[in-house]
All heavy atoms as a GROMACS GRO file, in nm:
protein
  592
    1MET      N    1  -1.085   1.286  -0.020
    1MET     CA    2  -1.156   1.246  -0.139
    1MET      C    3  -1.292   1.189  -0.096
    1MET      O    4  -1.300   1.101  -0.014
    1MET     CB    5  -1.076   1.142  -0.214
    1MET     CG    6  -1.142   1.093  -0.341
    1MET     SD    7  -1.044   0.968  -0.425
    1MET     CE    8  -0.932   1.072  -0.515
    2ILE      N    9  -1.400   1.238  -0.154
    2ILE     CA   10  -1.534   1.193  -0.120
    2ILE      C   11  -1.593   1.120  -0.238
    2ILE      O   12  -1.590   1.169  -0.352
    2ILE     CB   13  -1.623   1.313  -0.080
    2ILE    CG1   14  -1.565   1.382   0.042
    2ILE    CG2   15  -1.764   1.269  -0.057
    2ILE    CD1   16  -1.634   1.510   0.080
    3HIS      N   17  -1.646   1.000  -0.214
    3HIS     CA   18  -1.705   0.920  -0.320
    3HIS      C   19  -1.853   0.903  -0.290
    3HIS      O   20  -1.890   0.864  -0.181
    3HIS     CB   21  -1.639   0.783  -0.328
    3HIS     CG   22  -1.493   0.791  -0.356
    3HIS    ND1   23  -1.440   0.828  -0.476
    3HIS    CD2   24  -1.386   0.769  -0.275
    3HIS    CE1   25  -1.310   0.828  -0.470
    3HIS    NE2   26  -1.274   0.792  -0.348
    4SER      N   27  -1.938   0.928  -0.390
    4SER     CA   28  -2.081   0.910  -0.369
    4SER      C   29  -2.122   0.763  -0.379
    4SER      O   30  -2.225   0.724  -0.328
    4SER     CB   31  -2.159   0.993  -0.473
    4SER     OG   32  -2.123   0.955  -0.603
    5HIS      N   33  -2.042   0.681  -0.446
    5HIS     CA   34  -2.067   0.538  -0.454
    5HIS      C   35  -1.934   0.467  -0.436
    5HIS      O   36  -1.829   0.526  -0.455
    5HIS     CB   37  -2.131   0.501  -0.589
    5HIS     CG   38  -2.058   0.556  -0.706
    5HIS    ND1   39  -1.950   0.492  -0.762
    5HIS    CD2   40  -2.077   0.668  -0.782
    5HIS    CE1   41  -1.902   0.562  -0.864
    5HIS    NE2   42  -1.977   0.668  -0.878
    6PRO      N   43  -1.938   0.339  -0.396
    6PRO     CA   44  -1.813   0.268  -0.368
    6PRO      C   45  -1.718   0.266  -0.488
    6PRO      O   46  -1.759   0.254  -0.603
    6PRO     CB   47  -1.861   0.126  -0.336
    6PRO     CG   48  -2.000   0.139  -0.291
    6PRO     CD   49  -2.055   0.256  -0.371
    7LEU      N   50  -1.592   0.282  -0.459
    7LEU     CA   51  -1.486   0.287  -0.559
    7LEU      C   52  -1.456   0.144  -0.607
    7LEU      O   53  -1.439   0.053  -0.528
    7LEU     CB   54  -1.363   0.345  -0.494
    7LEU     CG   55  -1.256   0.405  -0.580
    7LEU    CD1   56  -1.310   0.513  -0.672
    7LEU    CD2   57  -1.148   0.466  -0.492
    8ASN      N   58  -1.449   0.124  -0.739
    8ASN     CA   59  -1.417  -0.007  -0.797
    8ASN      C   60  -1.271  -0.006  -0.843
    8ASN      O   61  -1.238   0.054  -0.944
    8ASN     CB   62  -1.511  -0.037  -0.914
    8ASN     CG   63  -1.486  -0.175  -0.971
    8ASN    OD1   64  -1.390  -0.243  -0.934
    8ASN    ND2   65  -1.572  -0.216  -1.063
    9LEU      N   66  -1.186  -0.073  -0.766
    9LEU     CA   67  -1.043  -0.085  -0.798
    9LEU      C   68  -1.005  -0.231  -0.816
    9LEU      O   69  -0.894  -0.270  -0.780
    9LEU     CB   70  -0.960  -0.019  -0.686
    9LEU     CG   71  -0.983   0.131  -0.669
    9LEU    CD1   72  -0.922   0.179  -0.539
    9LEU    CD2   73  -0.925   0.207  -0.785
   10THR      N   74  -1.092  -0.310  -0.872
   10THR     CA   75  -1.067  -0.453  -0.888
   10THR      C   76  -0.960  -0.482  -0.990
   10THR      O   77  -0.948  -0.414  -1.094
   10THR     CB   78  -1.196  -0.529  -0.927
   10THR    OG1   79  -1.244  -0.475  -1.050
   10THR    CG2   80  -1.302  -0.518  -0.822
   11ASN      N   81  -0.878  -0.583  -0.961
   11ASN     CA   82  -0.775  -0.634  -1.053
   11ASN      C   83  -0.684  -0.529  -1.109
   11ASN      O   84  -0.655  -0.530  -1.230
   11ASN     CB   85  -0.844  -0.714  -1.166
   11ASN     CG   86  -0.927  -0.829  -1.115
   11ASN    OD1   87  -0.880  -0.909  -1.034
   11ASN    ND2   88  -1.052  -0.836  -1.157
   12GLN      N   89  -0.638  -0.439  -1.025
   12GLN     CA   90  -0.552  -0.331  -1.073
   12GLN      C   91  -0.416  -0.337  -1.004
   12GLN      O   92  -0.402  -0.391  -0.895
   12GLN     CB   93  -0.616  -0.196  -1.044
   12GLN     CG   94  -0.745  -0.181  -1.120
   12GLN     CD   95  -0.784  -0.037  -1.137
   12GLN    OE1   96  -0.701   0.052  -1.140
   12GLN    NE2   97  -0.912  -0.013  -1.149
   13ASP      N   98  -0.315  -0.282  -1.069
   13ASP     CA   99  -0.181  -0.269  -1.012
   13ASP      C  100  -0.173  -0.137  -0.938
   13ASP      O  101  -0.163  -0.032  -1.002
   13ASP     CB  102  -0.076  -0.275  -1.123
   13ASP     CG  103   0.066  -0.269  -1.069
   13ASP    OD1  104   0.085  -0.251  -0.948
   13ASP    OD2  105   0.158  -0.285  -1.152
   14LEU      N  106  -0.185  -0.142  -0.806
   14LEU     CA  107  -0.188  -0.021  -0.724
   14LEU      C  108  -0.064  -0.008  -0.638
   14LEU      O  109  -0.060   0.069  -0.541
   14LEU     CB  110  -0.314  -0.024  -0.635
   14LEU     CG  111  -0.447  -0.036  -0.708
   14LEU    CD1  112  -0.560  -0.058  -0.610
   14LEU    CD2  113  -0.474   0.089  -0.792
   15ARG      N  114   0.042  -0.081  -0.673
   15ARG     CA  115   0.163  -0.084  -0.593
   15ARG      C  116   0.216   0.057  -0.561
   15ARG      O  117   0.218   0.143  -0.647
   15ARG     CB  118   0.274  -0.163  -0.661
   15ARG     CG  119   0.250  -0.312  -0.660
   15ARG     CD  120   0.357  -0.385  -0.735
   15ARG     NE  121   0.337  -0.360  -0.878
   15ARG     CZ  122   0.412  -0.414  -0.973
   15ARG    NH1  123   0.512  -0.492  -0.940
   15ARG    NH2  124   0.389  -0.388  -1.098
   16ASN      N  125   0.254   0.072  -0.432
   16ASN     CA  126   0.316   0.194  -0.382
   16ASN      C  127   0.229   0.320  -0.388
   16ASN      O  128   0.279   0.430  -0.378
   16ASN     CB  129   0.449   0.221  -0.453
   16ASN     CG  130   0.549   0.111  -0.432
   16ASN    OD1  131   0.572   0.068  -0.319
   16ASN    ND2  132   0.605   0.060  -0.538
   17ARG      N  133   0.098   0.302  -0.402
   17ARG     CA  134   0.008   0.418  -0.401
   17ARG      C  135  -0.022   0.461  -0.258
   17ARG      O  136  -0.022   0.383  -0.166
   17ARG     CB  137  -0.124   0.385  -0.471
   17ARG     CG  138  -0.109   0.336  -0.612
   17ARG     CD  139  -0.120   0.452  -0.709
   17ARG     NE  140  -0.092   0.407  -0.845
   17ARG     CZ  141  -0.184   0.390  -0.936
   17ARG    NH1  142  -0.310   0.413  -0.911
   17ARG    NH2  143  -0.150   0.350  -1.058
   18SER      N  144  -0.054   0.588  -0.242
   18SER     CA  145  -0.092   0.639  -0.111
   18SER      C  146  -0.243   0.665  -0.111
   18SER      O  147  -0.294   0.739  -0.195
   18SER     CB  148  -0.019   0.768  -0.079
   18SER     OG  149  -0.064   0.818   0.045
   19PHE      N  150  -0.308   0.600  -0.017
   19PHE     CA  151  -0.451   0.624   0.006
   19PHE      C  152  -0.468   0.687   0.145
   19PHE      O  153  -0.574   0.682   0.205
   19PHE     CB  154  -0.528   0.491   0.001
   19PHE     CG  155  -0.524   0.426  -0.135
   19PHE    CD1  156  -0.436   0.321  -0.160
   19PHE    CD2  157  -0.606   0.468  -0.237
   19PHE    CE1  158  -0.433   0.260  -0.286
   19PHE    CE2  159  -0.603   0.410  -0.361
   19PHE     CZ  160  -0.516   0.305  -0.386
   20LYS      N  161  -0.364   0.749   0.192
   20LYS     CA  162  -0.359   0.807   0.326
   20LYS      C  163  -0.474   0.905   0.350
   20LYS      O  164  -0.492   0.999   0.274
   20LYS     CB  165  -0.225   0.877   0.347
   20LYS     CG  166  -0.200   0.920   0.487
   20LYS     CD  167  -0.058   0.974   0.503
   20LYS     CE  168  -0.030   1.005   0.648
   20LYS     NZ  169   0.108   1.044   0.667
   21GLY      N  170  -0.553   0.877   0.455
   21GLY     CA  171  -0.658   0.965   0.496
   21GLY      C  172  -0.782   0.969   0.408
   21GLY      O  173  -0.871   1.048   0.430
   22GLN      N  174  -0.789   0.881   0.309
   22GLN     CA  175  -0.900   0.884   0.215
   22GLN      C  176  -1.020   0.803   0.266
   22GLN      O  177  -1.006   0.709   0.341
   22GLN     CB  178  -0.859   0.831   0.079
   22GLN     CG  179  -0.758   0.920   0.010
   22GLN     CD  180  -0.730   0.877  -0.130
   22GLN    OE1  181  -0.816   0.822  -0.197
   22GLN    NE2  182  -0.608   0.899  -0.178
   23ASN      N  183  -1.136   0.842   0.221
   23ASN     CA  184  -1.260   0.768   0.251
   23ASN      C  185  -1.276   0.660   0.146
   23ASN      O  186  -1.311   0.688   0.032
   23ASN     CB  187  -1.381   0.861   0.249
   23ASN     CG  188  -1.511   0.788   0.275
   23ASN    OD1  189  -1.513   0.667   0.297
   23ASN    ND2  190  -1.620   0.859   0.272
   24LEU      N  191  -1.247   0.536   0.185
   24LEU     CA  192  -1.254   0.421   0.095
   24LEU      C  193  -1.359   0.323   0.142
   24LEU      O  194  -1.353   0.205   0.113
   24LEU     CB  195  -1.116   0.355   0.084
   24LEU     CG  196  -1.005   0.444   0.033
   24LEU    CD1  197  -0.871   0.378   0.051
   24LEU    CD2  198  -1.027   0.483  -0.112
   25ASN      N  199  -1.459   0.372   0.216
   25ASN     CA  200  -1.567   0.287   0.265
   25ASN      C  201  -1.635   0.216   0.148
   25ASN      O  202  -1.675   0.281   0.051
   25ASN     CB  203  -1.668   0.368   0.344
   25ASN     CG  204  -1.614   0.420   0.473
   25ASN    OD1  205  -1.520   0.364   0.530
   25ASN    ND2  206  -1.672   0.526   0.524
   26GLY      N  207  -1.642   0.083   0.157
   26GLY     CA  208  -1.709   0.006   0.053
   26GLY      C  209  -1.626  -0.015  -0.072
   26GLY      O  210  -1.673  -0.077  -0.168
   27ALA      N  211  -1.503   0.035  -0.078
   27ALA     CA  212  -1.420   0.020  -0.199
   27ALA      C  213  -1.392  -0.126  -0.226
   27ALA      O  214  -1.377  -0.208  -0.135
   27ALA     CB  215  -1.289   0.096  -0.181
   28ASP      N  216  -1.381  -0.162  -0.353
   28ASP     CA  217  -1.355  -0.300  -0.394
   28ASP      C  218  -1.213  -0.309  -0.450
   28ASP      O  219  -1.187  -0.263  -0.559
   28ASP     CB  220  -1.456  -0.346  -0.498
   28ASP     CG  221  -1.447  -0.494  -0.526
   28ASP    OD1  222  -1.358  -0.562  -0.472
   28ASP    OD2  223  -1.530  -0.543  -0.604
   29PHE      N  224  -1.123  -0.366  -0.371
   29PHE     CA  225  -0.984  -0.387  -0.414
   29PHE      C  226  -0.959  -0.531  -0.456
   29PHE      O  227  -0.845  -0.569  -0.480
   29PHE     CB  228  -0.889  -0.356  -0.294
   29PHE     CG  229  -0.883  -0.211  -0.256
   29PHE    CD1  230  -0.967  -0.162  -0.157
   29PHE    CD2  231  -0.794  -0.124  -0.316
   29PHE    CE1  232  -0.961  -0.029  -0.119
   29PHE    CE2  233  -0.787   0.008  -0.279
   29PHE     CZ  234  -0.872   0.056  -0.181
   30SER      N  235  -1.063  -0.611  -0.470
   30SER     CA  236  -1.046  -0.756  -0.495
   30SER      C  237  -0.957  -0.783  -0.615
   30SER      O  238  -0.972  -0.722  -0.721
   30SER     CB  239  -1.182  -0.825  -0.509
   30SER     OG  240  -1.255  -0.773  -0.616
   31GLY      N  241  -0.864  -0.875  -0.596
   31GLY     CA  242  -0.774  -0.917  -0.702
   31GLY      C  243  -0.663  -0.818  -0.737
   31GLY      O  244  -0.584  -0.842  -0.826
   32SER      N  245  -0.654  -0.708  -0.664
   32SER     CA  246  -0.556  -0.602  -0.695
   32SER      C  247  -0.422  -0.630  -0.624
   32SER      O  248  -0.416  -0.700  -0.523
   32SER     CB  249  -0.608  -0.465  -0.656
   32SER     OG  250  -0.714  -0.430  -0.738
   33ASP      N  251  -0.317  -0.570  -0.677
   33ASP     CA  252  -0.185  -0.574  -0.615
   33ASP      C  253  -0.170  -0.447  -0.533
   33ASP      O  254  -0.156  -0.339  -0.589
   33ASP     CB  255  -0.078  -0.581  -0.723
   33ASP     CG  256   0.062  -0.604  -0.670
   33ASP    OD1  257   0.084  -0.584  -0.547
   33ASP    OD2  258   0.150  -0.642  -0.747
   34ILE      N  259  -0.178  -0.461  -0.401
   34ILE     CA  260  -0.170  -0.344  -0.314
   34ILE      C  261  -0.040  -0.343  -0.233
   34ILE      O  262  -0.030  -0.277  -0.129
   34ILE     CB  263  -0.293  -0.334  -0.221
   34ILE    CG1  264  -0.305  -0.456  -0.130
   34ILE    CG2  265  -0.419  -0.314  -0.299
   34ILE    CD1  266  -0.411  -0.443  -0.020
   35ARG      N  267   0.061  -0.414  -0.282
   35ARG     CA  268   0.192  -0.416  -0.213
   35ARG      C  269   0.247  -0.274  -0.204
   35ARG      O  270   0.250  -0.202  -0.304
   35ARG     CB  271   0.289  -0.508  -0.284
   35ARG     CG  272   0.250  -0.656  -0.273
   35ARG     CD  273   0.343  -0.743  -0.349
   35ARG     NE  274   0.314  -0.727  -0.491
   35ARG     CZ  275   0.380  -0.793  -0.586
   35ARG    NH1  276   0.477  -0.876  -0.556
   35ARG    NH2  277   0.349  -0.774  -0.714
   36GLY      N  278   0.288  -0.239  -0.085
   36GLY     CA  279   0.351  -0.110  -0.063
   36GLY      C  280   0.255   0.008  -0.049
   36GLY      O  281   0.297   0.122  -0.035
   37CYS      N  282   0.125  -0.019  -0.051
   37CYS     CA  283   0.026   0.090  -0.038
   37CYS      C  284   0.023   0.143   0.105
   37CYS      O  285   0.043   0.074   0.201
   37CYS     CB  286  -0.114   0.042  -0.078
   37CYS     SG  287  -0.133   0.020  -0.254
   38ASP      N  288  -0.007   0.273   0.113
   38ASP     CA  289  -0.023   0.339   0.244
   38ASP      C  290  -0.170   0.366   0.269
   38ASP      O  291  -0.231   0.448   0.202
   38ASP     CB  292   0.058   0.468   0.244
   38ASP     CG  293   0.053   0.542   0.378
   38ASP    OD1  294  -0.013   0.494   0.472
   38ASP    OD2  295   0.113   0.650   0.386
   39PHE      N  296  -0.226   0.294   0.365
   39PHE     CA  297  -0.367   0.313   0.403
   39PHE      C  298  -0.378   0.383   0.540
   39PHE      O  299  -0.482   0.375   0.605
   39PHE     CB  300  -0.438   0.177   0.410
   39PHE     CG  301  -0.459   0.113   0.275
   39PHE    CD1  302  -0.374   0.013   0.230
   39PHE    CD2  303  -0.562   0.152   0.194
   39PHE    CE1  304  -0.394  -0.048   0.109
   39PHE    CE2  305  -0.585   0.093   0.071
   39PHE     CZ  306  -0.499  -0.006   0.028
   40SER      N  307  -0.274   0.452   0.580
   40SER     CA  308  -0.275   0.521   0.709
   40SER      C  309  -0.391   0.617   0.719
   40SER      O  310  -0.415   0.699   0.626
   40SER     CB  311  -0.146   0.603   0.729
   40SER     OG  312  -0.032   0.522   0.721
   41TYR      N  313  -0.466   0.607   0.827
   41TYR     CA  314  -0.577   0.697   0.857
   41TYR      C  315  -0.688   0.694   0.753
   41TYR      O  316  -0.774   0.781   0.750
   41TYR     CB  317  -0.528   0.842   0.878
   41TYR     CG  318  -0.419   0.852   0.980
   41TYR    CD1  319  -0.287   0.875   0.938
   41TYR    CD2  320  -0.443   0.833   1.113
   41TYR    CE1  321  -0.184   0.881   1.031
   41TYR    CE2  322  -0.342   0.842   1.206
   41TYR     CZ  323  -0.213   0.865   1.164
   41TYR     OH  324  -0.113   0.872   1.256
   42ALA      N  325  -0.689   0.595   0.665
   42ALA     CA  326  -0.796   0.581   0.565
   42ALA      C  327  -0.917   0.513   0.630
   42ALA      O  328  -0.903   0.432   0.721
   42ALA     CB  329  -0.748   0.499   0.446
   43SER      N  330  -1.034   0.550   0.583
   43SER     CA  331  -1.157   0.487   0.629
   43SER      C  332  -1.189   0.372   0.533
   43SER      O  333  -1.207   0.394   0.414
   43SER     CB  334  -1.269   0.589   0.629
   43SER     OG  335  -1.388   0.533   0.678
   44LEU      N  336  -1.191   0.249   0.586
   44LEU     CA  337  -1.204   0.129   0.503
   44LEU      C  338  -1.322   0.041   0.540
   44LEU      O  339  -1.324  -0.078   0.508
   44LEU     CB  340  -1.075   0.047   0.513
   44LEU     CG  341  -0.950   0.116   0.461
   44LEU    CD1  342  -0.825   0.046   0.511
   44LEU    CD2  343  -0.952   0.121   0.309
   45LYS      N  344  -1.422   0.098   0.604
   45LYS     CA  345  -1.538   0.021   0.648
   45LYS      C  346  -1.607  -0.046   0.528
   45LYS      O  347  -1.645   0.019   0.430
   45LYS     CB  348  -1.637   0.109   0.720
   45LYS     CG  349  -1.752   0.036   0.782
   45LYS     CD  350  -1.837   0.128   0.865
   45LYS     CE  351  -1.947   0.050   0.933
   45LYS     NZ  352  -2.030   0.138   1.016
   46GLY      N  353  -1.619  -0.178   0.534
   46GLY     CA  354  -1.686  -0.254   0.428
   46GLY      C  355  -1.604  -0.270   0.301
   46GLY      O  356  -1.656  -0.317   0.200
   47ALA      N  357  -1.477  -0.233   0.303
   47ALA     CA  358  -1.392  -0.248   0.184
   47ALA      C  359  -1.364  -0.396   0.160
   47ALA      O  360  -1.355  -0.478   0.252
   47ALA     CB  361  -1.263  -0.173   0.200
   48ASN      N  362  -1.351  -0.434   0.032
   48ASN     CA  363  -1.329  -0.573  -0.007
   48ASN      C  364  -1.182  -0.593  -0.046
   48ASN      O  365  -1.135  -0.530  -0.143
   48ASN     CB  366  -1.420  -0.609  -0.126
   48ASN     CG  367  -1.407  -0.753  -0.167
   48ASN    OD1  368  -1.326  -0.829  -0.115
   48ASN    ND2  369  -1.485  -0.790  -0.267
   49PHE      N  370  -1.113  -0.680   0.028
   49PHE     CA  371  -0.973  -0.710   0.000
   49PHE      C  372  -0.953  -0.857  -0.035
   49PHE      O  373  -0.846  -0.913  -0.010
   49PHE     CB  374  -0.888  -0.674   0.120
   49PHE     CG  375  -0.875  -0.525   0.143
   49PHE    CD1  376  -0.957  -0.460   0.232
   49PHE    CD2  377  -0.780  -0.451   0.075
   49PHE    CE1  378  -0.946  -0.323   0.252
   49PHE    CE2  379  -0.767  -0.316   0.094
   49PHE     CZ  380  -0.850  -0.250   0.184
   50GLU      N  381  -1.051  -0.920  -0.099
   50GLU     CA  382  -1.039  -1.061  -0.135
   50GLU      C  383  -0.935  -1.078  -0.246
   50GLU      O  384  -0.930  -1.001  -0.340
   50GLU     CB  385  -1.172  -1.115  -0.187
   50GLU     CG  386  -1.280  -1.123  -0.078
   50GLU     CD  387  -1.412  -1.178  -0.133
   50GLU    OE1  388  -1.408  -1.251  -0.234
   50GLU    OE2  389  -1.515  -1.145  -0.074
   51ARG      N  390  -0.852  -1.180  -0.232
   51ARG     CA  391  -0.753  -1.220  -0.332
   51ARG      C  392  -0.652  -1.108  -0.368
   51ARG      O  393  -0.600  -1.105  -0.478
   51ARG     CB  394  -0.820  -1.271  -0.459
   51ARG     CG  395  -0.913  -1.388  -0.440
   51ARG     CD  396  -0.982  -1.433  -0.569
   51ARG     NE  397  -1.019  -1.330  -0.661
   51ARG     CZ  398  -1.130  -1.252  -0.654
   51ARG    NH1  399  -1.214  -1.267  -0.556
   51ARG    NH2  400  -1.155  -1.160  -0.744
   52VAL      N  401  -0.624  -1.016  -0.276
   52VAL     CA  402  -0.526  -0.910  -0.306
   52VAL      C  403  -0.384  -0.962  -0.283
   52VAL      O  404  -0.363  -1.058  -0.208
   52VAL     CB  405  -0.549  -0.782  -0.222
   52VAL    CG1  406  -0.681  -0.719  -0.253
   52VAL    CG2  407  -0.537  -0.812  -0.072
   53LYS      N  408  -0.287  -0.901  -0.348
   53LYS     CA  409  -0.148  -0.929  -0.323
   53LYS      C  410  -0.100  -0.821  -0.225
   53LYS      O  411  -0.117  -0.703  -0.249
   53LYS     CB  412  -0.066  -0.919  -0.452
   53LYS     CG  413  -0.092  -1.029  -0.550
   53LYS     CD  414  -0.003  -1.015  -0.672
   53LYS     CE  415  -0.035  -1.119  -0.774
   53LYS     NZ  416   0.049  -1.105  -0.894
   54VAL      N  417  -0.041  -0.868  -0.113
   54VAL     CA  418   0.007  -0.775  -0.010
   54VAL      C  419   0.151  -0.801   0.022
   54VAL      O  420   0.206  -0.905  -0.011
   54VAL     CB  421  -0.080  -0.786   0.118
   54VAL    CG1  422  -0.222  -0.743   0.092
   54VAL    CG2  423  -0.076  -0.924   0.177
   55GLY      N  424   0.213  -0.707   0.091
   55GLY     CA  425   0.351  -0.721   0.134
   55GLY      C  426   0.433  -0.602   0.085
   55GLY      O  427   0.380  -0.498   0.051
   56GLN      N  428   0.563  -0.624   0.081
   56GLN     CA  429   0.653  -0.518   0.038
   56GLN      C  430   0.685  -0.533  -0.109
   56GLN      O  431   0.696  -0.644  -0.161
   56GLN     CB  432   0.782  -0.522   0.120
   56GLN     CG  433   0.761  -0.489   0.266
   56GLN     CD  434   0.889  -0.496   0.344
   56GLN    OE1  435   0.979  -0.574   0.313
   56GLN    NE2  436   0.899  -0.414   0.446
   57THR      N  437   0.705  -0.421  -0.176
   57THR     CA  438   0.747  -0.424  -0.314
   57THR      C  439   0.900  -0.433  -0.321
   57THR      O  440   0.969  -0.407  -0.223
   57THR     CB  441   0.702  -0.297  -0.388
   57THR    OG1  442   0.763  -0.184  -0.325
   57THR    CG2  443   0.552  -0.283  -0.390
   58LEU      N  444   0.952  -0.468  -0.437
   58LEU     CA  445   1.095  -0.476  -0.457
   58LEU      C  446   1.160  -0.339  -0.424
   58LEU      O  447   1.266  -0.332  -0.364
   58LEU     CB  448   1.126  -0.516  -0.599
   58LEU     CG  449   1.273  -0.530  -0.637
   58LEU    CD1  450   1.344  -0.631  -0.545
   58LEU    CD2  451   1.290  -0.570  -0.783
   59ARG      N  452   1.094  -0.232  -0.462
   59ARG     CA  453   1.145  -0.097  -0.435
   59ARG      C  454   1.163  -0.075  -0.284
   59ARG      O  455   1.265  -0.020  -0.241
   59ARG     CB  456   1.047   0.006  -0.491
   59ARG     CG  457   1.086   0.147  -0.470
   59ARG     CD  458   0.989   0.238  -0.544
   59ARG     NE  459   0.933   0.332  -0.449
   59ARG     CZ  460   0.832   0.410  -0.474
   59ARG    NH1  461   0.770   0.403  -0.588
   59ARG    NH2  462   0.788   0.494  -0.384
   60GLN      N  463   1.066  -0.120  -0.203
   60GLN     CA  464   1.078  -0.104  -0.058
   60GLN      C  465   1.190  -0.188  -0.002
   60GLN      O  466   1.263  -0.143   0.088
   60GLN     CB  467   0.946  -0.144   0.009
   60GLN     CG  468   0.835  -0.046  -0.014
   60GLN     CD  469   0.704  -0.095   0.045
   60GLN    OE1  470   0.668  -0.211   0.027
   60GLN    NE2  471   0.635  -0.007   0.118
   61ILE      N  472   1.206  -0.309  -0.050
   61ILE     CA  473   1.312  -0.398   0.000
   61ILE      C  474   1.449  -0.340  -0.032
   61ILE      O  475   1.537  -0.337   0.052
   61ILE     CB  476   1.295  -0.538  -0.060
   61ILE    CG1  477   1.167  -0.603  -0.007
   61ILE    CG2  478   1.417  -0.626  -0.031
   61ILE    CD1  479   1.125  -0.730  -0.077
   62ILE      N  480   1.468  -0.287  -0.155
   62ILE     CA  481   1.596  -0.229  -0.193
   62ILE      C  482   1.624  -0.106  -0.107
   62ILE      O  483   1.738  -0.087  -0.064
   62ILE     CB  484   1.594  -0.191  -0.344
   62ILE    CG1  485   1.595  -0.320  -0.426
   62ILE    CG2  486   1.711  -0.103  -0.380
   62ILE    CD1  487   1.572  -0.302  -0.573
   63LEU      N  488   1.524  -0.024  -0.079
   63LEU     CA  489   1.543   0.093   0.004
   63LEU      C  490   1.588   0.053   0.146
   63LEU      O  491   1.684   0.110   0.199
   63LEU     CB  492   1.413   0.174   0.011
   63LEU     CG  493   1.416   0.299   0.099
   63LEU    CD1  494   1.514   0.400   0.042
   63LEU    CD2  495   1.277   0.360   0.107
   64VAL      N  496   1.522  -0.046   0.203
   64VAL     CA  497   1.558  -0.091   0.338
   64VAL      C  498   1.700  -0.146   0.339
   64VAL      O  499   1.779  -0.116   0.430
   64VAL     CB  500   1.456  -0.196   0.390
   64VAL    CG1  501   1.508  -0.265   0.514
   64VAL    CG2  502   1.322  -0.132   0.415
   65LEU      N  503   1.735  -0.225   0.240
   65LEU     CA  504   1.871  -0.282   0.234
   65LEU      C  505   1.975  -0.172   0.215
   65LEU      O  506   2.083  -0.177   0.275
   65LEU     CB  507   1.882  -0.384   0.120
   65LEU     CG  508   1.807  -0.515   0.145
   65LEU    CD1  509   1.813  -0.603   0.020
   65LEU    CD2  510   1.860  -0.588   0.264
   66GLY      N  511   1.944  -0.074   0.133
   66GLY     CA  512   2.038   0.038   0.112
   66GLY      C  513   2.061   0.117   0.240
   66GLY      O  514   2.176   0.150   0.273
   67VAL      N  515   1.955   0.147   0.312
   67VAL     CA  516   1.969   0.218   0.438
   67VAL      C  517   2.048   0.135   0.540
   67VAL      O  518   2.134   0.188   0.610
   67VAL     CB  519   1.829   0.256   0.495
   67VAL    CG1  520   1.839   0.307   0.638
   67VAL    CG2  521   1.762   0.359   0.406
   68ALA      N  522   2.022   0.005   0.542
   68ALA     CA  523   2.093  -0.083   0.636
   68ALA      C  524   2.242  -0.085   0.603
   68ALA      O  525   2.327  -0.080   0.693
   68ALA     CB  526   2.034  -0.224   0.631
   69MET      N  527   2.277  -0.091   0.476
   69MET     CA  528   2.418  -0.093   0.435
   69MET      C  529   2.487   0.036   0.472
   69MET      O  530   2.600   0.036   0.520
   69MET     CB  531   2.429  -0.122   0.286
   69MET     CG  532   2.392  -0.266   0.251
   69MET     SD  533   2.386  -0.298   0.075
   69MET     CE  534   2.555  -0.271   0.028
   70ILE      N  535   2.421   0.147   0.451
   70ILE     CA  536   2.480   0.277   0.484
   70ILE      C  537   2.497   0.290   0.635
   70ILE      O  538   2.602   0.337   0.682
   70ILE     CB  539   2.392   0.392   0.426
   70ILE    CG1  540   2.400   0.393   0.275
   70ILE    CG2  541   2.432   0.527   0.485
   70ILE    CD1  542   2.299   0.483   0.206
   71SER      N  543   2.397   0.246   0.708
   71SER     CA  544   2.405   0.252   0.854
   71SER      C  545   2.519   0.166   0.908
   71SER      O  546   2.590   0.206   0.999
   71SER     CB  547   2.273   0.205   0.916
   71SER     OG  548   2.168   0.293   0.881
   72CYS      N  549   2.535   0.048   0.851
   72CYS     CA  550   2.641  -0.043   0.897
   72CYS      C  551   2.779   0.018   0.867
   72CYS      O  552   2.868   0.011   0.951
   72CYS     CB  553   2.629  -0.177   0.830
   72CYS     SG  554   2.493  -0.278   0.892
   73SER      N  555   2.794   0.077   0.752
   73SER     CA  556   2.924   0.132   0.717
   73SER      C  557   2.955   0.257   0.797
   73SER      O  558   3.072   0.289   0.824
   73SER     CB  559   2.934   0.161   0.567
   73SER     OG  560   2.841   0.262   0.531
   74ALA      N  561   2.854   0.328   0.844
   74ALA     CA  562   2.874   0.450   0.923
   74ALA      C  563   2.924   0.416   1.064
   74ALA      O  564   2.988   0.499   1.127
   74ALA     CB  565   2.744   0.527   0.932
   75PHE      N  566   2.893   0.296   1.112
   75PHE     CA  567   2.930   0.259   1.249
   75PHE      C  568   3.057   0.170   1.254
   75PHE      O  569   3.093   0.124   1.360
   75PHE     CB  570   2.815   0.186   1.318
   75PHE     CG  571   2.701   0.278   1.346
   75PHE    CD1  572   2.582   0.264   1.274
   75PHE    CD2  573   2.710   0.378   1.439
   75PHE    CE1  574   2.475   0.349   1.296
   75PHE    CE2  575   2.603   0.463   1.465
   75PHE     CZ  576   2.486   0.450   1.392
   76LYS      N  577   3.125   0.152   1.142
   76LYS     CA  578   3.250   0.075   1.144
   76LYS      C  579   3.362   0.158   1.208
   76LYS      O  580   3.372   0.276   1.180
   76LYS     CB  581   3.291   0.036   1.002
   76LYS     CG  582   3.215  -0.083   0.948
   76LYS     CD  583   3.274  -0.125   0.818
   76LYS     CE  584   3.207  -0.250   0.766
   76LYS     NZ  585   3.262  -0.292   0.641
   77PRO      N  586   3.441   0.093   1.290
   77PRO     CA  587   3.552   0.166   1.355
   77PRO      C  588   3.664   0.198   1.259
   77PRO      O  589   3.682   0.146   1.158
   77PRO     CB  590   3.602   0.070   1.464
   77PRO     CG  591   3.538  -0.063   1.439
   77PRO     CD  592   3.430  -0.042   1.341
   0.00000   0.00000   0.00000
């Protein structure tokens, strides 16, 4: 994705979005909820992340717990 001017994503709910490999140079994420976002290989030079909410979403936590429970039950004698 190519942007001619910086992207304005202020104060938005962006949970679990993928920005993988995107050009986000100068993007403004200030005040947004970016929990669970994938910024792998994204270009973020000069991006603004002031006052963002970060971490895992409830969906991610439930997925990890579910996998852990299945894994534990698979290894019971």
